[in-house]
MITI-578919 format. One record per residue: y, x, z of N, C-alpha, C in turn; residue in one letter; residue number from 1. Coordinates in steps of 0.1 Angstrom, whole numbers, always signed. Example, Ala and Ser with C-alpha at 12.3 -4.5 7.8 and 13.67 -1.06 7.14 Angstrom:
# residues 2
n.py, n.px, n.pz, ca.py, ca.px, ca.pz, c.py, c.px, c.pz, drentor, zalo
-57, +132, +78, -45, +123, +78, -33, +132, +78, A, 1 .
-22, +128, +71, -11, +137, +71, +0, +129, +79, S, 2 .
END
This chain:
# residues 251
n.py, n.px, n.pz, ca.py, ca.px, ca.pz, c.py, c.px, c.pz, drentor, zalo
+835, +630, +1849, +848, +627, +1854, +848, +621, +1868, M, 1 .
+855, +625, +1877, +855, +620, +1891, +862, +606, +1891, T, 2 .
+860, +599, +1902, +866, +586, +1904, +881, +587, +1904, D, 3 .
+886, +598, +1909, +901, +599, +1910, +907, +604, +1897, E, 4 .
+899, +609, +1888, +904, +615, +1876, +914, +606, +1868, Q, 5 .
+910, +593, +1866, +920, +584, +1858, +933, +584, +1865, P, 6 .
+934, +583, +1878, +946, +583, +1885, +954, +596, +1883, V, 7 .
+947, +607, +1884, +953, +620, +1882, +959, +621, +1868, V, 8 .
+951, +617, +1858, +955, +618, +1844, +968, +610, +1842, D, 9 .
+968, +598, +1848, +979, +589, +1846, +992, +595, +1852, K, 10 .
+990, +601, +1864, +1001, +607, +1871, +1006, +619, +1864, A, 11 .
+998, +626, +1857, +1002, +638, +1850, +1008, +635, +1837, R, 12 .
+1006, +624, +1831, +1011, +621, +1818, +1027, +620, +1818, K, 13 .
+1032, +616, +1830, +1046, +615, +1831, +1050, +627, +1840, E, 14 .
+1062, +632, +1839, +1067, +644, +1846, +1069, +641, +1860, R, 15 .
+1062, +649, +1869, +1064, +649, +1883, +1063, +663, +1888, S, 16 .
+1069, +666, +1900, +1067, +679, +1905, +1053, +683, +1907, P, 17 .
+1050, +696, +1906, +1036, +701, +1906, +1031, +701, +1920, S, 18 .
+1018, +697, +1922, +1012, +697, +1935, +997, +697, +1932, F, 19 .
+988, +701, +1942, +974, +701, +1940, +969, +687, +1939, P, 20 .
+960, +684, +1930, +955, +670, +1928, +944, +666, +1937, F, 21 .
+939, +676, +1944, +928, +674, +1954, +933, +680, +1967, I, 22 .
+927, +675, +1978, +931, +680, +1992, +925, +693, +1994, S, 23 .
+930, +700, +2005, +924, +713, +2009, +909, +712, +2012, L, 24 .
+905, +701, +2018, +891, +700, +2022, +882, +700, +2009, K, 25 .
+886, +693, +1999, +879, +693, +1986, +880, +707, +1979, K, 26 .
+892, +713, +1980, +894, +726, +1974, +885, +736, +1981, A, 27 .
+883, +736, +1994, +874, +745, +2001, +860, +743, +1997, V, 28 .
+856, +730, +1995, +843, +727, +1990, +840, +733, +1977, E, 29 .
+850, +732, +1968, +849, +738, +1955, +848, +754, +1956, R, 30 .
+856, +759, +1965, +855, +774, +1967, +842, +778, +1972, A, 31 .
+836, +770, +1981, +822, +773, +1986, +812, +773, +1975, Q, 32 .
+813, +763, +1966, +804, +762, +1954, +805, +774, +1945, E, 33 .
+818, +778, +1944, +820, +790, +1935, +815, +803, +1942, M, 34 .
+817, +804, +1955, +811, +815, +1962, +796, +816, +1962, A, 35 .
+790, +804, +1964, +775, +803, +1964, +770, +808, +1950, D, 36 .
+777, +804, +1940, +772, +807, +1926, +775, +821, +1921, A, 37 .
+787, +826, +1925, +792, +838, +1919, +796, +849, +1929, H, 38 .
+794, +846, +1942, +799, +855, +1953, +814, +858, +1951, K, 39 .
+817, +870, +1951, +831, +874, +1949, +834, +880, +1935, R, 40 .
+824, +878, +1926, +825, +884, +1913, +834, +875, +1904, S, 41 .
+843, +881, +1896, +851, +873, +1887, +842, +866, +1877, P, 42 .
+846, +854, +1873, +838, +846, +1864, +848, +839, +1854, A, 43 .
+843, +837, +1842, +851, +830, +1832, +852, +815, +1835, R, 44 .
+863, +809, +1830, +864, +794, +1834, +853, +786, +1829, L, 45 .
+847, +787, +1817, +836, +779, +1813, +824, +780, +1822, P, 46 .
+822, +792, +1827, +811, +794, +1836, +813, +787, +1850, V, 47 .
+825, +789, +1855, +829, +782, +1867, +829, +767, +1865, V, 48 .
+833, +762, +1854, +832, +748, +1851, +818, +742, +1852, G, 49 .
+809, +750, +1847, +795, +746, +1848, +791, +744, +1863, E, 50 .
+795, +754, +1871, +793, +753, +1885, +798, +741, +1891, T, 51 .
+809, +736, +1887, +816, +724, +1893, +812, +711, +1885, W, 52 .
+805, +713, +1874, +801, +701, +1867, +812, +696, +1857, G, 53 .
+820, +705, +1852, +831, +702, +1843, +828, +708, +1829, Y, 54 .
+832, +702, +1819, +831, +708, +1806, +842, +719, +1804, G, 55 .
+839, +728, +1795, +848, +740, +1793, +862, +737, +1790, A, 56 .
+865, +725, +1784, +878, +721, +1780, +883, +709, +1787, K, 57 .
+876, +705, +1798, +880, +693, +1805, +893, +695, +1813, S, 58 .
+901, +684, +1814, +913, +685, +1822, +909, +687, +1837, S, 59 .
+898, +681, +1841, +894, +683, +1855, +892, +697, +1859, G, 60 .
+886, +705, +1850, +884, +720, +1853, +897, +726, +1855, L, 61 .
+907, +724, +1845, +920, +731, +1846, +927, +726, +1859, L, 62 .
+927, +714, +1862, +934, +709, +1874, +927, +714, +1887, Q, 63 .
+914, +715, +1887, +907, +721, +1899, +911, +735, +1901, T, 64 .
+911, +743, +1890, +916, +757, +1891, +930, +758, +1896, V, 65 .
+939, +749, +1891, +953, +749, +1895, +954, +746, +1910, A, 66 .
+946, +736, +1914, +946, +732, +1928, +942, +743, +1937, A, 67 .
+931, +750, +1934, +926, +761, +1942, +936, +773, +1942, L, 68 .
+942, +775, +1931, +953, +785, +1931, +964, +781, +1940, K, 69 .
+968, +769, +1940, +979, +764, +1948, +977, +766, +1963, A, 70 .
+964, +764, +1967, +960, +766, +1981, +957, +781, +1984, F, 71 .
+958, +790, +1974, +955, +804, +1976, +940, +807, +1977, G, 72 .
+932, +799, +1972, +917, +801, +1973, +911, +809, +1962, L, 73 .
+917, +810, +1951, +912, +818, +1940, +923, +827, +1935, I, 74 .
+919, +837, +1927, +928, +847, +1921, +925, +848, +1907, E, 75 .
+935, +851, +1898, +933, +853, +1884, +930, +868, +1882, D, 76 .
+921, +871, +1873, +918, +884, +1868, +920, +884, +1853, I, 77 .
+929, +891, +1848, +932, +891, +1833, +939, +879, +1829, G, 78 .
+939, +877, +1816, +946, +865, +1810, +941, +862, +1796, G, 79 .
+946, +850, +1791, +942, +846, +1778, +927, +844, +1777, G, 80 .
+921, +849, +1766, +906, +848, +1764, +898, +856, +1774, A, 81 .
+905, +866, +1780, +898, +874, +1790, +900, +869, +1804, D, 82 .
+906, +858, +1806, +909, +853, +1819, +896, +850, +1827, R, 83 .
+896, +855, +1839, +885, +852, +1848, +891, +848, +1862, R, 84 .
+884, +842, +1870, +889, +839, +1884, +878, +843, +1894, I, 85 .
+883, +846, +1906, +874, +849, +1917, +879, +844, +1930, Q, 86 .
+870, +842, +1940, +873, +837, +1953, +883, +847, +1959, V, 87 .
+894, +842, +1966, +904, +851, +1972, +900, +855, +1986, S, 88 .
+907, +865, +1991, +905, +870, +2005, +907, +858, +2014, D, 89 .
+917, +850, +2012, +920, +839, +2021, +908, +829, +2021, L, 90 .
+903, +826, +2009, +891, +817, +2009, +879, +823, +2015, A, 91 .
+878, +836, +2014, +866, +842, +2020, +867, +842, +2035, W, 92 .
+879, +843, +2040, +881, +842, +2055, +877, +827, +2060, R, 93 .
+881, +818, +2052, +878, +804, +2055, +863, +802, +2055, I, 94 .
+856, +807, +2045, +842, +805, +2043, +833, +813, +2052, L, 95 .
+838, +825, +2056, +828, +834, +2063, +833, +841, +2076, S, 96 .
+846, +840, +2079, +851, +847, +2091, +847, +839, +2104, D, 97 .
+838, +846, +2112, +832, +840, +2124, +840, +843, +2136, A, 98 .
+851, +851, +2135, +858, +855, +2147, +866, +843, +2153, R, 99 .
+867, +842, +2166, +873, +830, +2172, +887, +828, +2167, P, 100 .
+889, +816, +2162, +902, +811, +2157, +905, +816, +2143, G, 101 .
+898, +825, +2137, +901, +830, +2124, +900, +820, +2113, A, 102 .
+890, +812, +2113, +888, +802, +2102, +899, +792, +2104, K, 103 .
+902, +787, +2116, +912, +777, +2118, +926, +782, +2113, K, 104 .
+929, +795, +2116, +942, +800, +2112, +942, +801, +2097, Q, 105 .
+931, +805, +2091, +931, +807, +2076, +932, +793, +2069, A, 106 .
+926, +783, +2075, +927, +770, +2069, +942, +765, +2070, I, 107 .
+948, +767, +2081, +962, +763, +2082, +971, +771, +2073, R, 108 .
+968, +784, +2071, +976, +791, +2061, +974, +786, +2047, E, 109 .
+962, +782, +2043, +959, +777, +2030, +966, +763, +2028, A, 110 .
+966, +755, +2039, +972, +742, +2038, +987, +742, +2035, A, 111 .
+994, +753, +2039, +1008, +754, +2037, +1012, +763, +2025, L, 112 .
+1002, +767, +2017, +1005, +774, +2005, +1013, +766, +1995, K, 113 .
+1008, +754, +1992, +1015, +746, +1982, +1030, +743, +1986, P, 114 .
+1039, +745, +1978, +1053, +745, +1981, +1057, +731, +1987, R, 115 .
+1053, +720, +1981, +1058, +707, +1986, +1051, +703, +1999, L, 116 .
+1039, +707, +2001, +1032, +704, +2014, +1040, +712, +2025, I, 117 .
+1042, +725, +2022, +1050, +733, +2032, +1064, +727, +2035, A, 118 .
+1070, +722, +2025, +1083, +716, +2026, +1084, +704, +2034, E, 119 .
+1074, +695, +2032, +1074, +682, +2039, +1067, +682, +2053, Y, 120 .
+1058, +692, +2055, +1051, +693, +2068, +1060, +693, +2080, A, 121 .
+1071, +701, +2080, +1079, +700, +2092, +1086, +687, +2095, P, 122 .
+1087, +679, +2085, +1094, +666, +2086, +1084, +654, +2088, H, 123 .
+1072, +656, +2082, +1062, +645, +2082, +1051, +647, +2092, W, 124 .
+1051, +658, +2099, +1040, +660, +2109, +1046, +662, +2123, V, 125 .
+1041, +656, +2133, +1028, +649, +2134, +1028, +634, +2129, P, 126 .
+1040, +628, +2128, +1041, +614, +2125, +1048, +612, +2111, E, 127 .
+1040, +609, +2101, +1046, +607, +2088, +1053, +593, +2087, R, 128 .
+1064, +592, +2080, +1070, +579, +2078, +1061, +570, +2070, P, 129 .
+1064, +557, +2069, +1056, +548, +2062, +1054, +552, +2047, S, 130 .
+1043, +547, +2041, +1040, +550, +2027, +1052, +546, +2018, D, 131 .
+1058, +534, +2021, +1069, +529, +2013, +1081, +538, +2014, A, 132 .
+1084, +543, +2026, +1095, +553, +2028, +1092, +565, +2021, H, 133 .
+1080, +571, +2022, +1077, +584, +2016, +1077, +583, +2000, C, 134 .
+1072, +572, +1995, +1071, +570, +1981, +1085, +568, +1975, I, 135 .
+1094, +561, +1982, +1108, +560, +1978, +1115, +573, +1978, S, 136 .
+1113, +581, +1988, +1119, +595, +1989, +1114, +603, +1978, E, 137 .
+1101, +604, +1976, +1095, +612, +1965, +1100, +607, +1951, L, 138 .
+1100, +594, +1949, +1104, +589, +1936, +1119, +591, +1933, H, 139 .
+1127, +588, +1943, +1142, +588, +1941, +1148, +602, +1942, L, 140 .
+1143, +609, +1952, +1149, +622, +1954, +1142, +634, +1947, D, 141 .
+1129, +632, +1944, +1122, +644, +1938, +1117, +641, +1924, R, 142 .
+1118, +629, +1919, +1114, +627, +1906, +1100, +624, +1904, G, 143 .
+1092, +620, +1914, +1078, +616, +1913, +1077, +603, +1906, F, 144 .
+1067, +601, +1898, +1063, +587, +1894, +1057, +580, +1906, T, 145 .
+1055, +567, +1905, +1049, +560, +1916, +1035, +564, +1918, Q, 146 .
+1027, +566, +1907, +1013, +570, +1908, +1012, +584, +1914, E, 147 .
+1021, +593, +1909, +1020, +607, +1915, +1024, +608, +1929, A, 148 .
+1034, +599, +1933, +1038, +599, +1947, +1026, +594, +1956, A, 149 .
+1019, +584, +1952, +1008, +579, +1960, +997, +590, +1961, K, 150 .
+994, +597, +1950, +984, +607, +1950, +989, +619, +1959, L, 151 .
+1001, +623, +1958, +1006, +633, +1967, +1005, +630, +1982, F, 152 .
+1008, +617, +1985, +1006, +613, +1999, +992, +614, +2004, L, 153 .
+982, +610, +1995, +968, +611, +1998, +964, +626, +2000, R, 154 .
+968, +634, +1991, +965, +648, +1992, +971, +654, +2005, V, 155 .
+984, +650, +2008, +991, +655, +2019, +984, +651, +2032, F, 156 .
+981, +638, +2033, +975, +633, +2046, +961, +639, +2048, D, 157 .
+953, +640, +2037, +940, +646, +2039, +940, +661, +2043, E, 158 .
+950, +668, +2037, +952, +682, +2040, +957, +684, +2054, T, 159 .
+966, +677, +2058, +971, +677, +2072, +960, +675, +2082, V, 160 .
+952, +665, +2079, +941, +661, +2088, +931, +672, +2089, S, 161 .
+927, +678, +2077, +917, +688, +2076, +921, +701, +2083, Y, 162 .
+934, +704, +2082, +939, +716, +2088, +944, +715, +2102, A, 163 .
+943, +702, +2107, +948, +699, +2121, +962, +704, +2123, N, 164 .
+971, +702, +2113, +985, +706, +2114, +993, +699, +2125, L, 165 .
+988, +687, +2128, +995, +680, +2139, +992, +685, +2153, A, 166 .
+982, +694, +2154, +978, +699, +2167, +988, +710, +2172, E, 167 .
+995, +708, +2182, +1003, +718, +2188, +1016, +720, +2180, G, 168 .
+1022, +732, +2182, +1034, +736, +2175, +1032, +744, +2163, D, 169 .
+1020, +749, +2161, +1018, +759, +2151, +1017, +753, +2137, N, 170 .
+1028, +748, +2132, +1027, +742, +2118, +1025, +752, +2108, L, 171 .
+1032, +763, +2108, +1032, +773, +2098, +1035, +787, +2103, S, 172 .
+1027, +797, +2102, +1030, +810, +2107, +1043, +815, +2101, P, 173 .
+1045, +814, +2088, +1057, +819, +2081, +1069, +810, +2085, S, 174 .
+1067, +797, +2087, +1078, +788, +2091, +1083, +792, +2105, F, 175 .
+1073, +794, +2114, +1077, +799, +2128, +1083, +812, +2128, Q, 176 .
+1078, +821, +2120, +1084, +835, +2120, +1098, +834, +2115, Q, 177 .
+1101, +827, +2104, +1114, +826, +2099, +1124, +820, +2109, E, 178 .
+1120, +809, +2115, +1129, +802, +2123, +1130, +809, +2137, N, 179 .
+1119, +815, +2141, +1120, +823, +2153, +1130, +835, +2152, G, 180 .
+1130, +841, +2140, +1139, +852, +2137, +1153, +847, +2137, A, 181 .
+1155, +836, +2130, +1169, +830, +2130, +1174, +827, +2144, M, 182 .
+1165, +822, +2153, +1169, +818, +2166, +1173, +831, +2174, E, 183 .
+1165, +842, +2172, +1169, +855, +2178, +1183, +859, +2175, T, 184 .
+1186, +858, +2162, +1200, +861, +2157, +1210, +852, +2163, I, 185 .
+1207, +839, +2163, +1217, +829, +2168, +1219, +830, +2183, A, 186 .
+1209, +833, +2191, +1210, +834, +2205, +1218, +847, +2209, E, 187 .
+1218, +856, +2201, +1224, +869, +2205, +1240, +869, +2203, S, 188 .
+1245, +858, +2198, +1259, +858, +2195, +1262, +866, +2183, G, 189 .
+1271, +876, +2184, +1273, +885, +2173, +1262, +896, +2174, R, 190 .
+1252, +895, +2165, +1240, +904, +2166, +1244, +918, +2162, P, 191 .
+1237, +928, +2168, +1238, +941, +2164, +1227, +944, +2154, S, 192 .
+1228, +956, +2147, +1217, +959, +2138, +1204, +959, +2145, L, 193 .
+1204, +964, +2158, +1192, +964, +2165, +1186, +950, +2167, G, 194 .
+1195, +940, +2170, +1190, +926, +2171, +1184, +921, +2158, D, 195 .
+1191, +925, +2147, +1186, +920, +2134, +1173, +927, +2131, T, 196 .
+1171, +939, +2134, +1159, +946, +2130, +1147, +940, +2139, F, 197 .
+1150, +937, +2151, +1140, +931, +2159, +1136, +917, +2154, R, 198 .
+1146, +910, +2149, +1143, +897, +2143, +1135, +898, +2131, A, 199 .
+1139, +908, +2123, +1132, +910, +2110, +1117, +914, +2113, L, 200 .
+1115, +922, +2123, +1102, +926, +2127, +1094, +914, +2131, A, 201 .
+1100, +905, +2138, +1093, +893, +2142, +1089, +885, +2130, K, 202 .
+1097, +885, +2120, +1094, +877, +2108, +1085, +884, +2099, A, 203 .
+1083, +897, +2100, +1076, +905, +2090, +1061, +900, +2089, A, 204 .
+1057, +897, +2077, +1043, +894, +2076, +1034, +906, +2076, P, 205 .
+1021, +903, +2076, +1011, +914, +2077, +1009, +920, +2063, S, 206 .
+1001, +931, +2062, +997, +937, +2050, +990, +927, +2041, E, 207 .
+991, +928, +2028, +996, +939, +2020, +1011, +939, +2018, P, 208 .
+1018, +929, +2022, +1032, +929, +2021, +1038, +939, +2031, F, 209 .
+1048, +946, +2028, +1054, +955, +2038, +1069, +955, +2035, S, 210 .
+1077, +957, +2046, +1091, +958, +2045, +1096, +967, +2055, M, 211 .
+1103, +977, +2051, +1109, +987, +2060, +1124, +985, +2062, Q, 212 .
+1129, +987, +2074, +1143, +984, +2077, +1150, +997, +2081, M, 213 .
+1162, +999, +2076, +1171, +1010, +2080, +1185, +1005, +2079, A, 214 .
+1194, +1011, +2086, +1208, +1006, +2087, +1214, +1003, +2073, P, 215 .
+1217, +990, +2071, +1223, +987, +2058, +1213, +986, +2046, G, 216 .
+1200, +987, +2049, +1191, +988, +2037, +1177, +982, +2041, R, 217 .
+1172, +975, +2032, +1158, +970, +2033, +1150, +976, +2021, L, 218 .
+1139, +982, +2024, +1130, +986, +2013, +1116, +981, +2016, T, 219 .
+1108, +980, +2006, +1094, +975, +2008, +1087, +974, +1996, G, 220 .
+1075, +968, +1997, +1067, +966, +1985, +1060, +952, +1987, R, 221 .
+1058, +945, +1976, +1052, +932, +1976, +1048, +929, +1961, F, 222 .
+1039, +920, +1959, +1034, +916, +1946, +1041, +903, +1942, D, 223 .
+1051, +905, +1932, +1059, +893, +1928, +1051, +883, +1920, I, 224 .
+1039, +887, +1917, +1030, +877, +1909, +1023, +868, +1919, T, 225 .
+1024, +871, +1932, +1019, +862, +1943, +1030, +854, +1949, K, 226 .
+1029, +841, +1948, +1039, +832, +1954, +1041, +835, +1969, Q, 227 .
+1030, +837, +1976, +1031, +838, +1991, +1039, +851, +1994, S, 228 .
+1037, +862, +1987, +1044, +874, +1990, +1059, +873, +1986, E, 229 .
+1062, +866, +1975, +1076, +864, +1970, +1083, +855, +1981, A, 230 .
+1076, +845, +1986, +1082, +836, +1996, +1086, +844, +2009, N, 231 .
+1077, +853, +2013, +1079, +861, +2025, +1091, +871, +2023, K, 232 .
+1092, +876, +2010, +1103, +885, +2007, +1116, +877, +2009, M, 233 .
+1116, +864, +2004, +1128, +855, +2005, +1131, +853, +2019, I, 234 .
+1121, +850, +2028, +1123, +848, +2042, +1130, +860, +2048, E, 235 .
+1125, +872, +2045, +1131, +884, +2051, +1146, +886, +2047, M, 236 .
+1148, +883, +2034, +1162, +884, +2029, +1171, +874, +2036, L, 237 .
+1165, +862, +2039, +1173, +852, +2045, +1177, +856, +2059, G, 238 .
+1168, +863, +2066, +1172, +868, +2080, +1183, +878, +2079, V, 239 .
+1182, +887, +2069, +1193, +897, +2068, +1206, +890, +2063, M, 240 .
+1205, +880, +2055, +1217, +873, +2051, +1224, +866, +2063, K, 241 .
+1216, +860, +2072, +1222, +854, +2084, +1229, +864, +2092, A, 242 .
+1224, +876, +2093, +1230, +886, +2101, +1244, +890, +2095, F, 243 .
+1244, +892, +2082, +1256, +896, +2075, +1267, +885, +2076, L, 244 .
+1262, +872, +2075, +1272, +862, +2075, +1278, +861, +2089, E, 245 .
+1270, +862, +2100, +1275, +862, +2114, +1284, +874, +2116, N, 246 .
+1281, +886, +2111, +1288, +898, +2113, +1302, +897, +2106, D, 247 .
+1302, +891, +2094, +1315, +889, +2086, +1324, +879, +2093, E, 248 .
+1318, +869, +2099, +1326, +858, +2105, +1332, +863, +2118, A, 249 .
+1326, +873, +2124, +1331, +879, +2137, +1342, +889, +2134, A, 250 .
+1343, +894, +2122, +1353, +904, +2119, +1366, +898, +2114, N, 251 .
END
C-alpha cells in the first residue's frame, strides 16, 4: 500500500465527486510500467496488478486503473471476468511520439480528460486561489469531503505543473475550439448558415470522431462509450444551439 493510500481510502469512504486519486505524472509512470511489461497487448487486471505491485483484489489496483482511464491512458477490452486493459493511443503518443511538440500536446490533452480538472482549469490556472478558498468551494458547492478536497487539490496542482497548463494560452484544445467557435458566431452578429458551418468546422475534432454539416442537419459518427468523443459531440451541438438561438432572436 502506498503512503497516500490511507488518505485515499478515507476520502473514498464518504461520498465525493469522482476524480483521479493520482496526478497525471504518476499515471504516466504507471502507463510506462504497463507498456514496458505488456507493450500494447491487452492484459487482465491481476496481471497488471502484479506489474504495479498490487494484489488482485486491492483497492489500489482498482483506483489506479480508474485514474488511468480518467486521464485516457488505458482502454477496456471486454468486461466482467473477461475484462482486460491496454495502453491507449493517447498514452502511446505520450510515451513514444518523438515529433516536435507531439508529446507536450498529448500530455496537455490527457491532463484535461478528467471532467473536474477540465472544469476548474480555466478558473484556477495560471493562478489558483488559496487552499482555504478552493477547499471551501469544493466542499460547499460540489459536495467534497475535506479530505477529498485536499487530495483533489494535490492532484490538480501536480497535474497542472506536469502538463505546463499555465504556459501560454493553450489550456485546452477542445476548450479553445468550443469558445473560438462561439466567438465566431458572436462576432458575426446574426450568423448565416455559412458562418455557423465555418464555426463548427473550427470546433470539429480530429478522427476518429467525425461530424458532417448540411443545411439544417448535423450527421456524424462517434463512440458514445468514450467520454472524450461524447464531450466533443456535446460541444458541436452547443455551437449549433447558439446559432439557432441567435437566429430565432433575430426573427
